[in-house]
Each structure stands twice: as structure tokens, then as C-alpha cells.
C-alpha positions in Angstrom: 126.0 177.4 51.4 123.4 178.4 48.8 121.4 180.2 51.4 124.5 182.2 52.5 125.1 183.2 48.8 121.5 184.2 48.4 121.7 186.5 51.4 124.9 188.0 50.1 123.3 188.6 46.7 120.2 190.1 48.3 122.1 192.8 50.2 124.9 193.5 47.7 124.0 192.1 44.2 126.9 193.0 42.0 128.2 195.7 44.4 131.3 195.2 46.5 130.3 194.0 49.9 130.4 196.7 52.6 131.3 193.9 55.0 134.8 194.3 53.7 135.0 197.3 56.1 135.2 194.8 59.0 138.9 194.2 58.0 139.7 197.7 59.3 138.7 197.2 62.9 140.1 193.6 62.9 143.5 195.1 61.7 143.0 197.8 64.3 143.0 195.2 67.1 146.2 193.8 65.8 147.8 197.3 65.6 146.8 198.0 69.2 148.9 195.1 70.4 146.2 194.4 73.0 144.0 191.3 72.7 141.0 191.5 75.0 139.1 189.0 72.9 135.7 189.2 74.5 135.6 193.0 74.5 136.9 193.2 70.9 134.4 190.6 69.7 131.5 192.6 71.1 132.8 195.7 69.6 133.2 194.0 66.2 129.6 192.8 66.4 128.5 196.3 67.0 130.4 197.5 63.9 129.0 194.5 61.9 125.4 195.4 62.6 126.2 199.1 62.3 127.6 198.4 58.8 124.5 196.4 57.9 122.3 199.2 59.1 124.2 201.9 57.2 124.4 199.8 54.1 120.7 199.0 54.1 119.8 202.7 54.7 122.2 203.8 51.8 120.6 201.2 49.4 117.1 202.3 50.4 117.7 206.0 49.7 119.8 205.3 46.6 116.8 203.4 45.1 114.3 205.9 46.3 116.1 209.1 45.2 118.4 207.9 42.4 116.4 205.0 41.0 119.3 202.5 41.7 118.4 198.9 41.1 119.1 197.0 44.3 117.3 194.3 46.2 116.2 196.5 49.1 115.0 199.2 46.8 113.0 196.7 44.8 111.0 195.7 47.9 110.2 199.3 48.8 109.0 200.0 45.2 106.3 197.3 45.5 102.8 198.4 46.4 101.5 197.6 49.9 102.2 198.8 53.4 103.4 195.3 54.3 106.4 195.5 51.9 107.2 199.0 53.1 107.3 197.7 56.7 109.5 194.9 55.6 112.0 197.4 54.1 112.1 199.3 57.4 112.7 196.1 59.3 115.7 195.3 57.2 117.1 198.8 58.0 116.3 199.1 61.7 116.7 195.6 63.1 120.5 195.8 62.8 120.4 199.2 64.4 118.6 197.9 67.5 120.9 194.9 67.8 123.9 197.2 67.5 122.5 199.5 70.2 121.8 196.6 72.6 125.4 195.4 72.1 126.7 198.9 72.7 124.9 199.0 76.1 126.5 195.6 76.9 130.0 196.9 75.8 129.8 199.7 78.5 130.2 197.0 81.2 133.8 196.4 79.9 136.9 198.5 80.4 137.1 200.5 77.1 138.4 204.0 76.5 136.2 207.0 76.2 137.7 207.9 72.9 136.8 204.6 71.4 133.1 205.2 72.3 133.2 208.7 70.9 134.7 207.5 67.6 132.2 204.6 67.3 129.3 207.0 67.5 131.0 209.6 65.3 131.4 207.0 62.5 127.8 205.8 62.9 126.4 209.3 62.7 128.6 210.1 59.7 127.2 207.0 57.9 123.6 208.2 58.6 124.3 211.7 57.4 126.1 210.4 54.4 123.1 208.6 52.9 119.9 209.9 54.6 118.0 213.1 53.9 118.0 215.9 54.7 121.8 216.0 54.9 122.4 213.4 52.2 126.2 214.3 52.3 127.0 211.8 49.4 125.4 214.2 46.9 127.6 217.1 48.0 130.9 217.6 46.1 133.3 218.4 48.9 131.9 216.6 52.0 130.7 213.7 49.9 134.3 212.9 49.1 135.6 213.4 52.7 133.0 211.5 54.7 133.6 207.9 53.4 137.3 207.6 54.0 137.1 209.6 57.2 134.3 207.4 58.6 136.1 204.2 57.7 139.3 205.5 59.2 137.5 206.3 62.4 136.3 202.6 62.6 139.9 201.5 62.4 141.2 204.1 64.9 138.3 203.2 67.3 139.5 199.6 67.3 143.1 200.7 67.9 142.0 202.8 70.9 139.4 200.4 72.3 141.5 199.1 75.2 144.7 201.0 75.0 146.9 203.7 73.5 149.0 204.2 70.3 152.8 203.9 70.5 155.3 205.2 67.9 155.2 202.1 65.6 151.4 201.8 65.6 151.1 205.5 65.1 153.0 205.3 61.8 150.9 202.3 60.7 147.8 204.4 61.5 149.0 207.0 59.0 149.5 204.3 56.3 145.9 203.1 57.0 144.6 206.6 56.7 146.2 207.0 53.3 144.8 203.5 52.3 141.3 204.7 53.1 141.7 207.6 50.7 143.2 205.3 48.1 140.2 203.0 48.4 137.8 206.0 48.1 139.6 207.1 44.9 138.9 203.6 43.5 135.3 203.9 44.6 134.9 207.4 43.0 136.4 206.2 39.8 134.0 203.2 39.8 131.0 205.5 40.3 131.7 207.4 37.1 130.9 204.2 35.2 127.5 203.9 36.9 124.5 205.8 35.5 122.6 205.9 38.8 125.4 207.0 41.0 126.4 210.5 42.1 129.6 211.5 40.2 131.5 213.5 42.8 134.7 213.5 40.8 135.4 213.2 37.1 137.4 210.2 35.9 140.5 212.3 35.4 140.3 213.8 38.8 139.7 210.4 40.4 142.9 209.2 38.8 144.7 212.3 40.0 143.5 211.5 43.5 144.7 207.9 43.3 148.2 208.7 42.0 148.6 211.6 44.5 147.8 209.3 47.4 150.3 206.8 46.1 153.0 209.5 45.9 152.1 210.8 49.3 152.2 207.2 50.7 155.6 206.6 49.4 156.9 209.9 50.8 155.5 209.2 54.3 156.9 205.6 54.1 160.4 206.9 53.2 160.3 209.3 56.2 159.1 206.6 58.5 161.8 204.2 57.2 164.4 206.3 59.0 162.9 205.2 62.3 161.5 201.7 61.4 163.1 199.8 58.5 159.8 197.9 58.0 158.4 200.9 56.2 160.8 200.3 53.3 158.2 197.7 52.1 155.6 200.4 52.0 157.6 202.4 49.5 157.7 199.4 47.3 153.9 198.7 47.5 152.8 202.3 47.0 155.0 202.2 43.8 153.2 199.1 42.6 149.8 200.7 43.2 151.0 203.9 41.4 152.1 202.0 38.3 149.1 199.8 38.3 146.9 202.9 38.1 149.1 204.7 35.5 149.4 201.6 33.2 145.9 200.2 33.3 142.8 201.2 31.3 140.2 202.8 33.5 137.7 200.0 32.9 140.4 197.5 34.0 141.0 199.4 37.2 137.3 199.3 38.1 137.3 195.5 37.3 140.4 194.9 39.4 139.0 196.9 42.3 136.6 194.0 43.0 139.5 191.7 44.0 141.7 192.6 47.0 144.5 190.4 45.4 144.8 192.5 42.3 147.7 194.8 41.6 145.6 197.9 42.2 145.3 196.9 45.9 148.5 195.1 46.9 147.7 195.0 50.6 150.4 192.5 51.6 152.3 195.3 53.4 149.6 195.4 56.1 150.1 191.6 56.7 153.8 192.4 57.2 152.9 195.1 59.7 150.6 192.7 61.6 153.3 190.1 61.8 155.9 192.6 63.1 153.6 194.1 65.7 152.4 190.7 66.9 156.0 189.6 67.4 
């Protein structure tokens, strides 16, 4: 157990683990209503190693270009070609594993769209952090890329072995809005970090968060005319809205670290999973 904790701290330190992103494709499998376990596990491993690759590359360039203090950056700052090679290994080994698994995945029956979306998400993650594109330092695209890339991972999982029906399509919209809400929390958190690119001011980050909450409640109310289950989404978007409006900004950033806090309230997606599974 201590070794696992040390590995976790090495890659993430005090940052929120990017491995939380795996919840999106796992939920995508549930939303698809199709359970091809072997195919989905291989696909999930590709995403897992792809996330490790993208996270390591992001940390490397954040340390190199912004002076961020992270474990991978600290290795690259040390003198000696051996340490620089070690940094590159941490970045590229997950990529080669993911690519090998991708070739293996092609032997299974998967949709063309799922393969396209998988590559699109990966290329977006590279362009987001790596020069010369370095999208994360651009005001407009730097805000759009993260939620869109995460949403594509979810949508890719939904489409891996099948199609989207009416109910799952409405859930897809809710997840799309959740990715924007999560990005709003991320943007707000970045404003408290000296070595982060501040793509939005604190006030505008709060506006983004509250706007997504209102939009989520509106869509949920519309969907509730067709599926009563979406009544619960109106309730949960309202909880998120009031949690943002009534909390100090520092408290919102602190609460962001726990998925069980009132700024998240993700129980509605467990309800969706239960209904779709039944």
C-alpha cells in the first residue's frame, strides 16, 4: 500500500489525479447498454495509458515552461543526460503501451466512430500541453479543449460497440454539461495557483459555473417531459448552483477535491446508470 501511495504522489503530488477521467469511459460503457467486457477492458487500458502519457507530458512542459513544481519536472531539472532520458521514458512508455493495445483492439468488433474519437481525444491532449501549439495558454481554445477532449472519451466509450438511443442521448447531453462544469471548477482553481495559466478571471469562472448549472436545469426540465428520471437532474443542478453561489471561492476550490462534496453532487449519474442497466 505505501508503494502505491508513493507512485500516486510521484505523478500527482497535491494535484487532483487525472485518473479520475477514467470514470467517464466507464460510465460511457454503462450508458451504451452494451457489455462486451473484453473489448471494453482493452479500450479502457488504452485510455488509462493514454491519460498517463498526456498527464506526464503536461507536467513536463508545465515545469519546463511555467516553472511548476511537480515530480516529473524536478527530474528533468536535474543535470545529466541520464535524468533527462528518465523523464522521456516516463512520458513515452505509456504511449507505446497504449499504441500496442490499440493495434490489438482492431481485432475486435468496434465502430469506426469510436476509433476516430479515441485518436481525436489523444491528439487534442498532445496539442493542449505540448509546443508549438500549447493550446492551454490560448484564451479561447484553452478553455474549449479540456471539456471537449474529456467528453470525447466518454462518447467514444458509448459508441465503442453500438449506437445511442433516445434515453442515452439525453444522458450524453447531461455528461457534456458536466464536463463544462468540471472545467469551470478547474479554471477557478487555477486562479489560485501562481504557476498556472489563468485563462479566466475568478469572476468569469463563477459565471461559467452558474451558467452551466442553469443550462443543465433547463435541459433537464425539457428532457423530463419524455423521461421522468430527469426530474432528479433539475434537483442536482440546483444544488450545484446554490453551492457555488453560497460558498467562498477558496471553499469551492477545496471542495473540488472531493467528489462527494456539494459542489459536485454526482449522485444523479448513479441513478441514470441504475435505470439504464435495468
